[in-house]
C-alpha positions in Angstrom: 217.9 219.1 43.1 214.8 217.9 45.0 214.7 214.8 47.2 212.2 213.3 44.9 214.3 213.7 41.8 217.2 212.4 43.7 215.1 209.2 44.8 213.9 208.7 41.2 217.5 208.7 40.0 218.7 206.4 42.7 215.9 203.9 42.0 216.6 204.0 38.2 220.3 203.3 38.9 219.5 200.5 41.2 217.1 199.0 38.7 219.5 199.2 35.9 222.3 197.6 38.0 219.9 194.8 39.1 218.8 194.2 35.4 222.5 194.0 34.4 223.2 191.5 37.0 220.3 189.3 36.0 221.2 189.6 32.4 224.8 188.5 33.2 223.6 185.7 35.2 221.5 184.4 32.3 224.4 184.7 29.9 226.6 182.8 32.2 224.0 180.0 32.9 223.9 179.2 29.3 227.8 178.8 29.1 229.3 175.4 30.1 232.1 175.7 32.5 234.8 173.2 33.1 234.9 171.7 36.6 237.2 173.7 39.0 238.3 173.6 42.6 235.0 175.1 43.8 232.9 172.1 43.0 232.8 168.5 41.8 230.2 166.5 39.8 230.6 162.8 40.3 228.5 159.8 39.0 227.5 156.3 39.7 227.2 154.2 36.6 225.0 151.1 36.4 225.0 147.5 35.5 221.6 146.3 34.4 219.7 143.4 33.2 217.2 143.8 30.3 213.7 144.6 31.7 214.9 145.0 35.2 214.9 148.6 36.7 218.2 150.0 38.1 219.6 153.4 38.8 222.4 155.8 37.9 223.4 158.8 40.2 224.8 162.1 39.7 226.2 164.0 43.0 227.0 167.7 42.8 229.5 168.7 45.6 230.5 172.3 46.5 234.2 172.6 47.8 236.6 175.3 49.2 234.3 177.6 50.9 231.6 177.3 48.4 228.0 176.0 48.9 225.0 175.2 46.7 222.4 177.9 46.7 219.3 176.6 48.3 216.9 178.8 46.6 218.2 178.7 42.9 217.1 175.9 40.4 219.2 172.7 40.8 218.5 170.5 37.7 219.5 167.4 35.8 218.7 167.0 32.2 219.1 163.5 30.6 219.3 162.3 27.0 218.9 158.6 27.1 220.4 156.4 24.5 218.3 153.9 22.2 217.1 151.0 24.2 217.2 152.7 27.6 214.3 154.5 29.2 214.6 156.8 32.2 211.9 157.4 34.7 212.2 161.2 34.3 214.3 163.1 31.8 214.1 166.5 33.6 214.8 166.4 37.3 214.7 169.4 39.8 214.9 170.1 43.4 211.9 168.1 44.2 213.6 164.9 42.8 216.8 165.1 44.9 217.6 161.9 46.8 220.1 163.8 49.2 220.3 167.6 49.5 222.6 169.6 51.9 224.3 172.8 51.7 227.5 171.0 50.4 226.1 168.4 48.2 223.0 167.2 46.2 222.4 163.9 44.6 220.0 162.7 41.9 219.1 159.1 41.6 217.6 158.3 38.2 215.7 155.1 37.6 216.6 153.4 34.4 215.2 150.3 32.5 216.8 148.8 29.5 215.1 146.9 26.6 218.3 145.6 24.9 221.8 144.4 26.0 225.0 146.4 25.4 227.1 149.2 26.7 225.1 152.4 26.6 225.9 156.0 27.5 223.7 158.8 28.7 224.3 162.5 28.1 223.4 164.5 31.2 223.6 168.2 32.1 223.5 169.4 35.8 222.7 173.0 36.5 223.2 174.7 39.8 224.3 177.9 41.5 227.4 178.1 43.7 227.8 180.8 46.3 230.2 182.1 48.8 229.5 184.7 51.4 229.8 187.8 48.9 229.1 186.2 45.5 227.2 183.4 43.6 227.7 181.9 40.1 225.7 179.7 38.0 227.2 176.5 36.6 226.2 174.0 33.9 228.3 170.9 33.9 228.0 168.0 31.4 228.6 164.3 32.5 228.4 161.0 30.6 226.6 158.1 32.5 227.5 154.6 31.4 225.2 151.7 31.5 226.3 148.1 30.8 223.3 146.0 30.1 223.1 142.1 29.9 220.5 139.7 29.0 218.8 137.8 31.8 220.2 134.4 32.6 218.2 131.6 31.3 216.1 129.3 33.6 217.6 125.8 34.3 214.1 124.2 34.0 214.6 122.3 37.3 212.0 122.8 40.1 213.0 122.7 43.7 212.0 119.5 45.4 209.4 119.9 48.1 209.9 117.9 51.3 206.8 116.3 53.0 
């Protein structure tokens, strides 16, 4: 066999292996995984007053020799309940409040128009890596918001001293 034929076969084999790896990654990216000992997704719920902006947070932390891939997409998608608006429903790397190799935090601005206990559905997407391998992760989390009405004004004005 000529060297040109061997190079062509080698390139074709490499391309096929790369395409198979990409297909597997895309397949796994669509599959939710339960949290394990390689990462943790934590949240900070909020207590709000109607009409006053507050925030909820989602933090992704890599553990036990894993790190967050700095080049792969890192996302948070939110579905807000009735009576609550978010500043942005789809967040990416550019929206991170904190970003290190071991953790990333999204802070999401929220405003409520009606009192009550509300629950957001959120999905974090990220890629965990070790020295020799990476794996995509999708993790669902529920964010709670407890909304109260503003306190009524007492009607008394402070007395000014002369």
